[in-house]
N, CA, C and O atoms as a GROMACS GRO file, in nm:
protein
  288
    1MET      N    1  -9.981  -2.727   1.011
    1MET     CA    2 -10.009  -2.585   1.017
    1MET      C    3 -10.047  -2.538   0.877
    1MET      O    4  -9.990  -2.583   0.777
    2LEU      N    5 -10.140  -2.448   0.871
    2LEU     CA    6 -10.183  -2.395   0.743
    2LEU      C    7 -10.081  -2.295   0.692
    2LEU      O    8 -10.013  -2.229   0.770
    3GLN      N    9 -10.072  -2.285   0.562
    3GLN     CA   10  -9.981  -2.189   0.502
    3GLN      C   11 -10.022  -2.048   0.537
    3GLN      O   12 -10.140  -2.013   0.533
    4SER      N   13  -9.924  -1.967   0.573
    4SER     CA   14  -9.952  -1.829   0.610
    4SER      C   15  -9.894  -1.736   0.505
    4SER      O   16  -9.783  -1.756   0.456
    5HIS      N   17  -9.969  -1.636   0.473
    5HIS     CA   18  -9.926  -1.535   0.378
    5HIS      C   19  -9.976  -1.402   0.431
    5HIS      O   20 -10.093  -1.391   0.467
    6PRO      N   21  -9.890  -1.299   0.437
    6PRO     CA   22  -9.930  -1.173   0.501
    6PRO      C   23 -10.058  -1.112   0.446
    6PRO      O   24 -10.133  -1.049   0.520
    7THR      N   25 -10.084  -1.128   0.317
    7THR     CA   26 -10.202  -1.064   0.261
    7THR      C   27 -10.328  -1.148   0.271
    7THR      O   28 -10.438  -1.098   0.248
    8ILE      N   29 -10.314  -1.277   0.304
    8ILE     CA   30 -10.434  -1.360   0.308
    8ILE      C   31 -10.460  -1.420   0.445
    8ILE      O   32 -10.543  -1.511   0.456
    9ASP      N   33 -10.392  -1.373   0.550
    9ASP     CA   34 -10.418  -1.428   0.683
    9ASP      C   35 -10.563  -1.412   0.725
    9ASP      O   36 -10.614  -1.494   0.802
   10GLN      N   37 -10.629  -1.311   0.676
   10GLN     CA   38 -10.769  -1.292   0.710
   10GLN      C   39 -10.861  -1.365   0.612
   10GLN      O   40 -10.983  -1.351   0.619
   11ALA      N   41 -10.802  -1.441   0.522
   11ALA     CA   42 -10.881  -1.517   0.427
   11ALA      C   43 -10.955  -1.630   0.498
   11ALA      O   44 -10.919  -1.670   0.609
   12LEU      N   45 -11.057  -1.679   0.432
   12LEU     CA   46 -11.138  -1.788   0.488
   12LEU      C   47 -11.097  -1.920   0.426
   12LEU      O   48 -11.054  -1.928   0.311
   13ILE      N   49 -11.111  -2.025   0.507
   13ILE     CA   50 -11.083  -2.161   0.462
   13ILE      C   51 -11.210  -2.243   0.489
   13ILE      O   52 -11.268  -2.233   0.598
   14PRO      N   53 -11.253  -2.324   0.393
   14PRO     CA   54 -11.375  -2.402   0.414
   14PRO      C   55 -11.353  -2.513   0.518
   14PRO      O   56 -11.241  -2.561   0.537
   15GLN      N   57 -11.460  -2.551   0.583
   15GLN     CA   58 -11.453  -2.650   0.689
   15GLN      C   59 -11.385  -2.780   0.647
   15GLN      O   60 -11.307  -2.834   0.725
   16PRO      N   61 -11.410  -2.834   0.527
   16PRO     CA   62 -11.341  -2.958   0.490
   16PRO      C   63 -11.188  -2.944   0.490
   16PRO      O   64 -11.117  -3.039   0.522
   17GLU      N   65 -11.138  -2.826   0.454
   17GLU     CA   66 -10.994  -2.802   0.455
   17GLU      C   67 -10.940  -2.793   0.598
   17GLU      O   68 -10.828  -2.835   0.625
   18VAL      N   69 -11.020  -2.736   0.689
   18VAL     CA   70 -10.981  -2.732   0.830
   18VAL      C   71 -10.970  -2.874   0.883
   18VAL      O   72 -10.876  -2.907   0.954
   19CYS      N   73 -11.067  -2.957   0.849
   19CYS     CA   74 -11.065  -3.097   0.892
   19CYS      C   75 -10.938  -3.166   0.846
   19CYS      O   76 -10.874  -3.238   0.924
   20LYS      N   77 -10.900  -3.145   0.720
   20LYS     CA   78 -10.777  -3.206   0.668
   20LYS      C   79 -10.655  -3.153   0.742
   20LYS      O   80 -10.566  -3.230   0.778
   21ALA      N   81 -10.651  -3.022   0.766
   21ALA     CA   82 -10.534  -2.959   0.827
   21ALA      C   83 -10.510  -3.008   0.970
   21ALA      O   84 -10.395  -3.021   1.012
   22ILE      N   85 -10.618  -3.034   1.044
   22ILE     CA   86 -10.599  -3.077   1.183
   22ILE      C   87 -10.624  -3.226   1.203
   22ILE      O   88 -10.622  -3.276   1.316
   23GLY      N   89 -10.646  -3.297   1.094
   23GLY     CA   90 -10.659  -3.442   1.101
   23GLY      C   91 -10.784  -3.490   1.171
   23GLY      O   92 -10.780  -3.586   1.248
   24GLN      N   93 -10.895  -3.424   1.145
   24GLN     CA   94 -11.022  -3.462   1.206
   24GLN      C   95 -11.127  -3.487   1.098
   24GLN      O   96 -11.120  -3.432   0.988
   25THR      N   97 -11.224  -3.569   1.131
   25THR     CA   98 -11.340  -3.584   1.046
   25THR      C   99 -11.435  -3.468   1.079
   25THR      O  100 -11.411  -3.392   1.173
   26ARG      N  101 -11.542  -3.455   1.001
   26ARG     CA  102 -11.639  -3.349   1.027
   26ARG      C  103 -11.699  -3.365   1.166
   26ARG      O  104 -11.713  -3.267   1.240
   27SER      N  105 -11.736  -3.489   1.202
   27SER     CA  106 -11.795  -3.511   1.334
   27SER      C  107 -11.689  -3.491   1.444
   27SER      O  108 -11.721  -3.445   1.553
   28GLY      N  109 -11.564  -3.526   1.414
   28GLY     CA  110 -11.457  -3.504   1.511
   28GLY      C  111 -11.434  -3.356   1.536
   28GLY      O  112 -11.407  -3.315   1.648
   29LEU      N  113 -11.447  -3.276   1.430
   29LEU     CA  114 -11.433  -3.131   1.444
   29LEU      C  115 -11.547  -3.075   1.530
   29LEU      O  116 -11.524  -2.988   1.614
   30GLU      N  117 -11.668  -3.125   1.509
   30GLU     CA  118 -11.781  -3.079   1.590
   30GLU      C  119 -11.760  -3.112   1.737
   30GLU      O  120 -11.790  -3.030   1.824
   31LYS      N  121 -11.710  -3.232   1.766
   31LYS     CA  122 -11.681  -3.270   1.905
   31LYS      C  123 -11.574  -3.181   1.964
   31LYS      O  124 -11.583  -3.139   2.080
   32LEU      N  125 -11.471  -3.152   1.885
   32LEU     CA  126 -11.364  -3.064   1.930
   32LEU      C  127 -11.417  -2.925   1.962
   32LEU      O  128 -11.380  -2.866   2.064
   33ARG      N  129 -11.503  -2.872   1.875
   33ARG     CA  130 -11.562  -2.739   1.898
   33ARG      C  131 -11.642  -2.735   2.027
   33ARG      O  132 -11.639  -2.635   2.099
   34LYS      N  133 -11.715  -2.843   2.057
   34LYS     CA  134 -11.795  -2.847   2.180
   34LYS      C  135 -11.708  -2.863   2.303
   34LYS      O  136 -11.738  -2.807   2.409
   35LYS      N  137 -11.598  -2.940   2.290
   35LYS     CA  138 -11.511  -2.969   2.403
   35LYS      C  139 -11.414  -2.856   2.434
   35LYS      O  140 -11.381  -2.833   2.550
   36ASP      N  141 -11.367  -2.786   2.331
   36ASP     CA  142 -11.265  -2.682   2.347
   36ASP      C  143 -11.324  -2.544   2.312
   36ASP      O  144 -11.338  -2.511   2.195
   37PRO      N  145 -11.357  -2.465   2.415
   37PRO     CA  146 -11.418  -2.334   2.388
   37PRO      C  147 -11.322  -2.235   2.322
   37PRO      O  148 -11.365  -2.130   2.275
   38THR      N  149 -11.192  -2.267   2.318
   38THR     CA  150 -11.096  -2.176   2.255
   38THR      C  151 -11.087  -2.197   2.104
   38THR      O  152 -11.024  -2.117   2.034
   39PHE      N  153 -11.149  -2.304   2.054
   39PHE     CA  154 -11.143  -2.328   1.910
   39PHE      C  155 -11.221  -2.219   1.838
   39PHE      O  156 -11.331  -2.183   1.880
   40PRO      N  157 -11.165  -2.165   1.729
   40PRO     CA  158 -11.233  -2.055   1.657
   40PRO      C  159 -11.374  -2.091   1.611
   40PRO      O  160 -11.403  -2.205   1.574
   41LYS      N  161 -11.458  -1.992   1.615
   41LYS     CA  162 -11.597  -2.010   1.571
   41LYS      C  163 -11.604  -1.997   1.418
   41LYS      O  164 -11.531  -1.917   1.359
   42PRO      N  165 -11.689  -2.076   1.355
   42PRO     CA  166 -11.701  -2.067   1.209
   42PRO      C  167 -11.783  -1.945   1.167
   42PRO      O  168 -11.859  -1.888   1.245
   43ILE      N  169 -11.764  -1.908   1.043
   43ILE     CA  170 -11.846  -1.804   0.980
   43ILE      C  171 -11.934  -1.877   0.880
   43ILE      O  172 -11.885  -1.956   0.798
   44LYS      N  173 -12.064  -1.850   0.886
   44LYS     CA  174 -12.156  -1.916   0.794
   44LYS      C  175 -12.223  -1.810   0.707
   44LYS      O  176 -12.262  -1.703   0.754
   45PHE      N  177 -12.236  -1.841   0.580
   45PHE     CA  178 -12.302  -1.751   0.486
   45PHE      C  179 -12.441  -1.805   0.455
   45PHE      O  180 -12.469  -1.845   0.343
   46GLY      N  181 -12.525  -1.805   0.554
   46GLY     CA  182 -12.661  -1.854   0.542
   46GLY      C  183 -12.716  -1.885   0.680
   46GLY      O  184 -12.642  -1.894   0.777
   47ASP      N  185 -12.847  -1.901   0.687
   47ASP     CA  186 -12.912  -1.924   0.815
   47ASP      C  187 -12.944  -2.070   0.843
   47ASP      O  188 -12.985  -2.104   0.954
   48THR      N  189 -12.927  -2.156   0.744
   48THR     CA  190 -12.964  -2.296   0.764
   48THR      C  191 -12.847  -2.377   0.819
   48THR      O  192 -12.732  -2.335   0.810
   49ARG      N  193 -12.878  -2.493   0.876
   49ARG     CA  194 -12.774  -2.583   0.927
   49ARG      C  195 -12.682  -2.631   0.816
   49ARG      O  196 -12.564  -2.660   0.840
   50GLN      N  197 -12.734  -2.639   0.694
   50GLN     CA  198 -12.656  -2.690   0.582
   50GLN      C  199 -12.567  -2.584   0.519
   50GLN      O  200 -12.490  -2.615   0.428
   51SER      N  201 -12.575  -2.460   0.564
   51SER     CA  202 -12.490  -2.354   0.509
   51SER      C  203 -12.344  -2.389   0.530
   51SER      O  204 -12.306  -2.440   0.635
   52ALA      N  205 -12.264  -2.359   0.430
   52ALA     CA  206 -12.120  -2.388   0.437
   52ALA      C  207 -12.056  -2.308   0.550
   52ALA      O  208 -12.089  -2.192   0.572
   53ALA      N  209 -11.964  -2.374   0.622
   53ALA     CA  210 -11.892  -2.309   0.732
   53ALA      C  211 -11.750  -2.281   0.687
   53ALA      O  212 -11.685  -2.364   0.624
   54TYR      N  213 -11.702  -2.162   0.721
   54TYR     CA  214 -11.567  -2.120   0.688
   54TYR      C  215 -11.499  -2.072   0.815
   54TYR      O  216 -11.565  -2.029   0.910
   55TYR      N  217 -11.367  -2.079   0.817
   55TYR     CA  218 -11.288  -2.035   0.931
   55TYR      C  219 -11.183  -1.935   0.884
   55TYR      O  220 -11.135  -1.943   0.770
   56VAL      N  221 -11.147  -1.841   0.971
   56VAL     CA  222 -11.043  -1.744   0.939
   56VAL      C  223 -10.908  -1.814   0.959
   56VAL      O  224 -10.880  -1.867   1.066
   57ILE      N  225 -10.825  -1.812   0.855
   57ILE     CA  226 -10.696  -1.882   0.860
   57ILE      C  227 -10.612  -1.836   0.978
   57ILE      O  228 -10.552  -1.918   1.046
   58ALA      N  229 -10.607  -1.705   1.002
   58ALA     CA  230 -10.525  -1.652   1.112
   58ALA      C  231 -10.572  -1.705   1.247
   58ALA      O  232 -10.490  -1.731   1.335
   59GLU      N  233 -10.703  -1.722   1.266
   59GLU     CA  234 -10.756  -1.772   1.392
   59GLU      C  235 -10.721  -1.920   1.411
   59GLU      O  236 -10.688  -1.961   1.522
   60ILE      N  237 -10.727  -1.998   1.305
   60ILE     CA  238 -10.690  -2.140   1.313
   60ILE      C  239 -10.541  -2.150   1.346
   60ILE      O  240 -10.502  -2.230   1.432
   61ASN      N  241 -10.457  -2.071   1.277
   61ASN     CA  242 -10.314  -2.074   1.303
   61ASN      C  243 -10.282  -2.033   1.447
   61ASN      O  244 -10.196  -2.093   1.511
   62ALA      N  245 -10.351  -1.931   1.498
   62ALA     CA  246 -10.328  -1.886   1.636
   62ALA      C  247 -10.369  -1.995   1.735
   62ALA      O  248 -10.300  -2.016   1.835
   63TRP      N  249 -10.479  -2.064   1.709
   63TRP     CA  250 -10.524  -2.172   1.796
   63TRP      C  251 -10.420  -2.284   1.798
   63TRP      O  252 -10.386  -2.336   1.904
   64LEU      N  253 -10.370  -2.320   1.678
   64LEU     CA  254 -10.269  -2.425   1.670
   64LEU      C  255 -10.141  -2.384   1.744
   64LEU      O  256 -10.082  -2.466   1.815
   65GLN      N  257 -10.099  -2.260   1.730
   65GLN     CA  258  -9.979  -2.212   1.799
   65GLN      C  259  -9.998  -2.218   1.951
   65GLN      O  260  -9.906  -2.256   2.023
   66ALA      N  261 -10.117  -2.182   1.999
   66ALA     CA  262 -10.145  -2.188   2.143
   66ALA      C  263 -10.140  -2.333   2.193
   66ALA      O  264 -10.089  -2.359   2.302
   67LYS      N  265 -10.191  -2.426   2.114
   67LYS     CA  266 -10.186  -2.568   2.153
   67LYS      C  267 -10.042  -2.618   2.157
   67LYS      O  268 -10.005  -2.694   2.247
   68ILE      N  269  -9.962  -2.577   2.062
   68ILE     CA  270  -9.821  -2.617   2.059
   68ILE      C  271  -9.747  -2.557   2.177
   68ILE      O  272  -9.667  -2.625   2.242
   69ALA      N  273  -9.773  -2.429   2.208
   69ALA     CA  274  -9.708  -2.363   2.322
   69ALA      C  275  -9.748  -2.429   2.453
   69ALA      O  276  -9.665  -2.443   2.543
   70ALA      N  277  -9.874  -2.468   2.467
   70ALA     CA  278  -9.922  -2.532   2.589
   70ALA      C  279  -9.858  -2.670   2.606
   70ALA      O  280  -9.834  -2.714   2.719
   71ARG      N  281  -9.829  -2.737   2.498
   71ARG     CA  282  -9.767  -2.867   2.502
   71ARG      C  283  -9.623  -2.857   2.551
   71ARG      O  284  -9.576  -2.942   2.627
   72ASP      N  285  -9.553  -2.753   2.508
   72ASP     CA  286  -9.412  -2.737   2.545
   72ASP      C  287  -9.404  -2.681   2.680
   72ASP      O  288  -9.294  -2.659   2.732
   0.00000   0.00000   0.00000
């Protein structure tokens, strides 16, 4: 789980850090995004495919919590 802090929950985390946090490679993350429609959508600061992708920390944490709750 990513570290949570009340003032930075809406902060962005770069895609490589998301991959590390959930134990996926970049291609594994792409497969997960296609397979699981509940996975948060990235925010891109550019129009090209190579533009860096970022995710909202609070959305990633909420997704992880939902997966843990579904498991239990």
